[in-house]
ROSE-4610 file (N, C-alpha, C; in Angstrom, 1 decimal, always signed):
// ROSE-4610
residu = [M/M/M/L/L/L/S/S/S/E/E/E/Y/Y/Y/P/P/P/N/N/N/A/A/A/G/G/G/E/E/E/L/L/L/E/E/E/V/V/V/Y/Y/Y/S/S/S/V/V/V/S/S/S/N/N/N/C/C/C/G/G/G/M/M/M/E/E/E/N/N/N/E/E/E/S/S/S/V/V/V/C/C/C/V/V/V/G/G/G/L/L/L/E/E/E/N/N/N/W/W/W/N/N/N/T/T/T/E/E/E/T/T/T/G/G/G/Y/Y/Y/L/L/L/T/T/T/L/L/L/V/V/V/I/I/I/V/V/V/K/K/K/E/E/E/K/K/K/A/A/A/G/G/G/K/K/K/G/G/G/Y/Y/Y/A/A/A/S/S/S]
num = [1/1/1/2/2/2/3/3/3/4/4/4/5/5/5/6/6/6/7/7/7/8/8/8/9/9/9/10/10/10/11/11/11/12/12/12/13/13/13/14/14/14/15/15/15/16/16/16/17/17/17/18/18/18/19/19/19/20/20/20/21/21/21/22/22/22/23/23/23/24/24/24/25/25/25/26/26/26/27/27/27/28/28/28/29/29/29/30/30/30/31/31/31/32/32/32/33/33/33/34/34/34/35/35/35/36/36/36/37/37/37/38/38/38/39/39/39/40/40/40/41/41/41/42/42/42/43/43/43/44/44/44/45/45/45/46/46/46/47/47/47/48/48/48/49/49/49/50/50/50/51/51/51/52/52/52/53/53/53/54/54/54/55/55/55]
x = [+98.9/+99.3/+98.9/+99.6/+99.5/+98.7/+97.5/+96.6/+95.2/+95.4/+94.6/+94.5/+95.3/+95.8/+94.1/+93.8/+92.4/+92.6/+93.6/+93.3/+94.5/+94.7/+95.0/+95.0/+93.7/+93.5/+94.6/+94.4/+95.3/+97.1/+96.9/+98.6/+99.4/+100.5/+101.3/+102.6/+101.8/+103.1/+104.1/+105.5/+106.5/+107.2/+107.3/+108.6/+109.3/+110.5/+111.3/+112.2/+111.8/+112.3/+113.4/+114.8/+115.4/+116.5/+116.6/+117.0/+118.7/+118.8/+120.1/+120.2/+119.2/+119.5/+119.0/+118.9/+117.8/+116.9/+116.3/+114.5/+113.8/+114.9/+114.6/+113.0/+111.8/+110.7/+110.2/+109.6/+109.5/+107.7/+107.0/+105.6/+105.3/+104.1/+103.8/+102.3/+102.1/+100.5/+100.6/+99.7/+99.2/+98.5/+98.0/+96.8/+97.6/+98.9/+100.3/+101.0/+101.3/+101.9/+102.3/+102.8/+103.0/+103.7/+103.0/+103.3/+104.3/+104.4/+105.3/+106.6/+107.1/+108.6/+109.8/+111.0/+111.8/+113.4/+114.1/+115.0/+115.4/+115.3/+115.3/+114.3/+113.8/+112.5/+112.4/+112.3/+112.6/+111.1/+110.0/+109.2/+108.6/+108.6/+108.1/+106.7/+106.6/+104.8/+105.3/+104.2/+104.0/+102.8/+102.2/+100.7/+100.8/+99.4/+99.1/+99.7/+99.7/+100.1/+98.6/+99.0/+97.4/+96.8/+97.3/+96.6/+97.7/+99.0/+100.1/+99.7/+100.4/+100.1/+100.4/+99.6/+100.4/+101.2/+102.3/+103.4/+103.4]
y = [+13.3/+13.9/+12.6/+12.6/+11.4/+11.6/+12.5/+12.5/+12.2/+11.7/+11.4/+9.7/+9.4/+7.6/+7.4/+6.4/+5.8/+5.2/+4.9/+4.9/+5.3/+6.6/+7.0/+7.3/+6.6/+6.8/+5.6/+4.7/+3.2/+3.6/+4.9/+4.9/+6.0/+5.3/+6.6/+7.6/+8.4/+9.6/+9.8/+9.8/+11.3/+11.8/+13.1/+14.0/+15.0/+15.4/+15.8/+16.5/+17.8/+18.8/+19.6/+20.5/+21.3/+20.3/+19.0/+18.0/+19.0/+19.2/+19.6/+20.8/+21.7/+22.7/+23.6/+24.9/+26.0/+26.2/+25.6/+25.0/+24.1/+23.0/+22.3/+21.7/+20.9/+20.5/+19.8/+18.6/+17.5/+17.3/+16.5/+16.1/+14.7/+14.8/+13.8/+13.3/+12.0/+12.7/+13.5/+12.8/+13.3/+15.2/+14.8/+15.7/+17.0/+17.0/+18.2/+18.2/+17.3/+17.8/+19.0/+19.9/+21.2/+20.6/+21.3/+20.8/+21.7/+22.8/+23.7/+23.8/+22.2/+22.4/+22.5/+22.6/+23.7/+22.7/+22.6/+22.2/+20.8/+20.1/+18.5/+18.1/+16.9/+17.3/+15.1/+14.4/+13.0/+12.8/+11.9/+11.1/+9.8/+9.7/+8.1/+7.6/+6.5/+6.5/+5.1/+4.1/+3.0/+2.0/+1.2/+0.7/+1.0/+1.0/+0.9/-0.6/-1.0/-2.4/-3.1/-4.0/-5.2/-4.5/-3.8/-3.7/-4.3/-4.9/-5.1/-6.9/-7.2/-8.7/-9.8/-10.4/-11.9/-12.9/-13.5/-13.9/-15.1]
z = [-29.8/-28.2/-27.0/-26.3/-25.5/-24.8/-24.8/-23.9/-24.7/-26.4/-27.2/-27.3/-26.7/-26.4/-26.0/-26.3/-26.5/-24.7/-24.4/-23.0/-22.0/-22.1/-21.3/-20.2/-19.4/-18.1/-17.2/-18.7/-17.8/-17.9/-18.0/-18.1/-16.5/-16.4/-15.6/-16.5/-16.0/-16.7/-15.9/-15.9/-15.3/-16.4/-15.7/-16.9/-15.8/-16.4/-16.3/-17.4/-16.9/-17.5/-17.3/-18.1/-17.8/-17.0/-16.8/-15.6/-15.4/-14.0/-13.1/-13.2/-14.2/-14.5/-13.2/-13.3/-11.7/-12.4/-13.1/-13.1/-13.6/-13.2/-13.5/-12.7/-13.7/-13.2/-13.3/-12.2/-12.2/-12.4/-13.0/-12.9/-13.1/-12.2/-11.9/-12.6/-13.6/-14.1/-14.7/-16.5/-17.7/-17.5/-16.2/-16.2/-15.3/-15.4/-14.8/-15.5/-16.2/-17.8/-18.6/-19.3/-19.2/-20.5/-21.7/-23.6/-24.1/-22.9/-23.4/-22.4/-23.1/-22.0/-22.1/-21.6/-21.5/-22.7/-22.8/-23.2/-23.6/-22.6/-23.0/-21.4/-22.0/-21.7/-21.4/-20.6/-20.3/-20.2/-20.9/-20.4/-20.3/-19.4/-18.7/-18.7/-19.4/-19.5/-19.4/-19.0/-18.3/-18.4/-18.3/-18.2/-16.8/-15.7/-14.5/-14.0/-12.9/-12.5/-12.4/-13.2/-13.2/-14.4/-15.1/-16.8/-18.3/-17.7/-18.6/-19.5/-19.8/-20.5/-19.1/-19.4/-18.8/-19.1/-18.3/-18.3/-18.1]
């Protein structure tokens, strides 16, 4: 699970469940994410600003 990732505190997590449906749900943050999601869930995970690789 994502919360078990060693650097989970350095991640930004966004999710949308049941997109476009009556019971659509939007969550921001890993601590707010419901693992009992619906029909289709889109999850975006990215490193927080300043934590990535130098270019």
